[in-house]
Structure formats: structure tokens, C-alpha cells
C-alpha positions in Angstrom: -15.7 14.6 27.8 -17.5 13.0 24.9 -18.2 9.2 24.9 -15.2 7.3 23.6 -16.9 6.1 20.4 -18.0 9.6 19.5 -14.5 11.0 20.3 -13.0 8.4 17.9 -15.3 9.5 15.1 -14.4 13.2 15.8 -10.7 12.4 15.7 -11.0 10.5 12.5 -13.0 13.2 10.8 -10.6 15.9 12.0 -7.9 14.2 9.8 -9.7 15.4 6.7 -8.3 18.5 5.0 -10.3 21.6 5.9 -12.1 20.0 8.8 -11.3 21.5 12.2 -12.2 20.1 15.6 -15.5 22.0 15.8 -16.6 20.9 12.3 -15.6 17.3 13.1 -17.7 17.4 16.2 -20.7 18.6 14.3 -20.3 15.9 11.6 -19.9 13.2 14.3 -22.9 14.4 16.2 -24.9 14.5 13.0 -24.0 10.9 12.2 -25.0 9.8 15.7 -28.4 11.5 15.5 -29.1 10.6 11.9 -30.6 7.2 10.8 -28.1 4.5 11.5 -28.2 3.6 7.8 -26.5 6.9 6.9 -23.4 5.9 8.9 -23.5 2.4 7.5 -23.7 3.7 4.0 -20.7 6.0 4.6 -18.7 3.2 6.3 -19.4 0.8 3.4 -18.4 3.3 0.8 -15.2 4.0 2.6 -14.4 0.3 3.0 -14.6 -0.2 -0.7 -12.7 3.0 -1.7 -9.1 1.6 -1.9 -10.1 -1.7 -3.4 -12.4 -0.2 -6.0 -10.3 2.6 -7.4 -6.9 2.5 -9.2 -4.7 4.8 -11.2 -4.6 4.4 -14.9 -1.1 3.1 -16.0 -1.1 5.4 -19.0 -2.8 8.6 -18.1 -2.6 8.3 -14.2 -6.3 9.3 -14.1 -8.5 7.6 -11.5 -10.5 4.7 -12.8 -12.4 1.6 -11.6 -10.2 -1.2 -10.4 -11.6 -3.6 -13.0 -10.7 -1.4 -15.9 -7.4 -1.7 -17.8 -7.0 1.9 -18.6 -9.0 5.1 -18.1 -12.1 5.5 -20.2 -10.7 8.9 -21.2 -7.9 7.0 -23.0 -9.8 3.8 -24.1 -12.5 5.7 -25.8 -11.9 5.5 -29.6 -13.6 8.9 -30.1 -10.8 10.6 -28.1 -8.0 12.2 -30.0 -4.9 10.6 -28.7 -2.7 13.1 -30.6 -3.8 15.9 -28.3 -3.0 15.6 -24.6 -3.9 17.9 -21.7 -1.5 17.8 -18.8 -3.0 18.5 -15.4 -1.6 18.4 -11.9 -4.2 16.2 -10.1 -6.8 13.6 -11.2 -9.7 15.7 -10.1 -8.6 18.5 -12.5 -9.8 16.3 -15.3 -13.4 16.5 -14.2 -13.3 20.3 -14.1 -12.3 20.2 -17.8 -14.7 17.5 -18.7 -17.5 19.6 -17.3 -17.0 22.1 -20.2 -17.6 19.3 -22.8 -15.2 21.3 -24.9 -12.1 19.0 -24.8 -12.0 15.7 -26.8 -8.4 14.7 -26.4 -6.8 12.6 -23.7 -5.1 13.5 -20.4 -1.9 13.1 -18.5 -1.9 13.6 -14.7 1.5 14.7 -13.3 0.6 13.9 -9.7 1.4 17.3 -8.4 3.7 20.2 -9.2 7.4 20.9 -8.5 7.7 22.3 -5.0 11.2 22.2 -3.4 9.7 23.5 -0.1 7.4 20.4 0.1 10.1 18.1 -1.2 8.4 17.5 -4.5 11.0 17.1 -7.3 10.6 16.5 -11.0 11.5 12.8 -10.7 8.5 12.3 -8.4 6.1 13.5 -11.0 4.9 11.5 -14.0 7.0 13.5 -16.5 9.0 10.6 -17.8 5.8 8.7 -18.7 4.6 11.8 -20.5 7.8 11.9 -22.6 7.4 8.2 -23.4 3.8 8.9 -24.7 5.1 11.4 -27.3 6.2 8.6 -29.7 3.8 5.9 -28.5 0.7 8.0 -29.3 2.4 10.2 -32.0 1.3 13.3 -30.0 1.0 16.5 -32.0 -0.2 18.9 -29.3 0.3 19.1 -25.5 -1.9 21.6 -23.6 -0.3 22.5 -20.3 -3.0 23.1 -17.7 -1.0 23.4 -14.5 -2.4 25.7 -11.8 -1.6 29.4 -12.0 0.7 29.3 -9.0 4.5 29.6 -8.6 4.7 25.8 -8.4 2.5 25.4 -11.5 4.4 27.9 -13.5 7.7 26.3 -12.6 6.4 22.9 -13.6 5.1 24.3 -16.9 8.5 25.9 -17.7 10.3 22.6 -17.1 7.8 20.7 -19.2 8.2 23.2 -22.0 12.0 22.7 -22.0 11.9 18.9 -21.8 9.2 18.3 -24.3 10.7 20.7 -26.9 14.1 19.0 -26.5 12.5 15.6 -27.0 10.2 16.5 -29.9 11.2 19.9 -31.5 8.1 20.1 -33.8 5.6 19.5 -31.0 2.9 22.1 -30.5 2.8 23.3 -26.9 0.0 25.4 -25.7 -1.2 26.8 -22.3 -4.7 27.4 -21.1 -5.5 31.1 -21.3 -5.0 32.9 -18.0 -6.4 36.1 -16.7 -9.4 37.7 -15.2 -12.5 35.4 -14.9 -15.9 36.8 -15.8 -17.7 38.7 -13.1 -14.6 39.5 -11.0 -13.9 43.2 -10.1 -10.3 44.3 -10.7 -10.0 45.3 -7.0 -10.5 41.7 -6.0 -8.0 40.2 -8.4 -4.6 39.0 -7.1 -1.3 40.1 -8.6 -0.7 36.8 -10.5 -4.1 36.9 -12.1 -3.7 40.6 -13.1 -0.2 40.0 -14.5 -1.5 37.1 -16.6 -4.4 39.2 -17.9 -2.1 41.9 -19.0 0.3 39.4 -20.6 -2.6 37.6 -22.5 -4.6 40.7 -23.5 -6.4 40.5 -26.8 -7.3 42.9 -29.6 -10.8 44.3 -29.8 
């Protein structure tokens, strides 16, 4: 049996997604063997996590607790008439890494999934609809994940947004085969999207 203090760390780390018992043991043992300042640094960062981060009341992106709204919305250089809709806050940073998008964002907080008990009213869809007039939105880019849940969510958004603002431009991120992937390794959803979105040469 491991010492109680070490066992407690293993149990705590094992609660993280993707971290099994063996991985948790390795992490805990590393922290024990490493300089004590490493554990102190991690403990301090974790203790400040919930008090230092909040959700933007407009975009639902993550932001510093002392900021009114997300910098992605407050920045005057951002085009508020173009909004990209994503499922989770971390999706924003994947898009930002491209440096190709200059609009604002709207985080749904997940995707419709009856199996998991996630219904449309649990997502930030109403707030998105409210932003249509407030920001005079001209285009919404739906960037939900290419999954059954993501597709269902996208279809619902399309129906609701067109009903609320018929002239609204609705677009989707292009879907299909990523560069460098062999056809034999592509899944059925990816191949179907590639066929559907094929382009002229």
C-alpha cells in the first residue's frame, strides 16, 4: 500500500479525464520526487483557477475574472457582424491559431445529445438569437464538431436562425479529408463530407 498522502494525490489525479490509475501513480510519484516547488507551483495555480477565470456574459468564452467581456468581443478591431459558433471555449483557441478569423465568437457550451441529457435549452442558443439584433449580425459561421451531435446541433441552429432572421448568411466550416491522410484511414463521416463538399479542378 502506498503512503496515505501519496494515495490521496493518486486518487485526485485519477479524476482527470484520460488519466488512468497507472498514469496517476506515475504523476504522483513524479511530483513527490521532483523539487517541492513544482508541487507548490501546481497547487497555487489550481487554487487560483476558479477565482481567476469567468465566462464572458456575451460570448461565453473564458476570460480573466477582472474583465467585463472577452477580449475577442471587446476588441474594436473585431468584426461583430460576423460570428463563429463553437461548441466549447477551447475551440476558439484552435481557430485563433490560424490568424485567419477576425470576427467574434459564440460558445454553445456543448452539443445536443439526448443520450447525455443535453437538450437545446441547456445550450447558449437563446443568447445567440438575442445577439442577432444587438450586434446586427450579417453572417454566422457554424463550427460545431463533425459528429452526430454536432450535425444535429448545426441543423437546429440553421432552422432557428433562419426563422429569426431570414436574410442572415449562414455558413459552415468546410469538412472533408485533412491534408496528409490516406483514404484507407479516413472514417465514414469524413469521407462522406469530402464527397459532399468536393470542388472543381
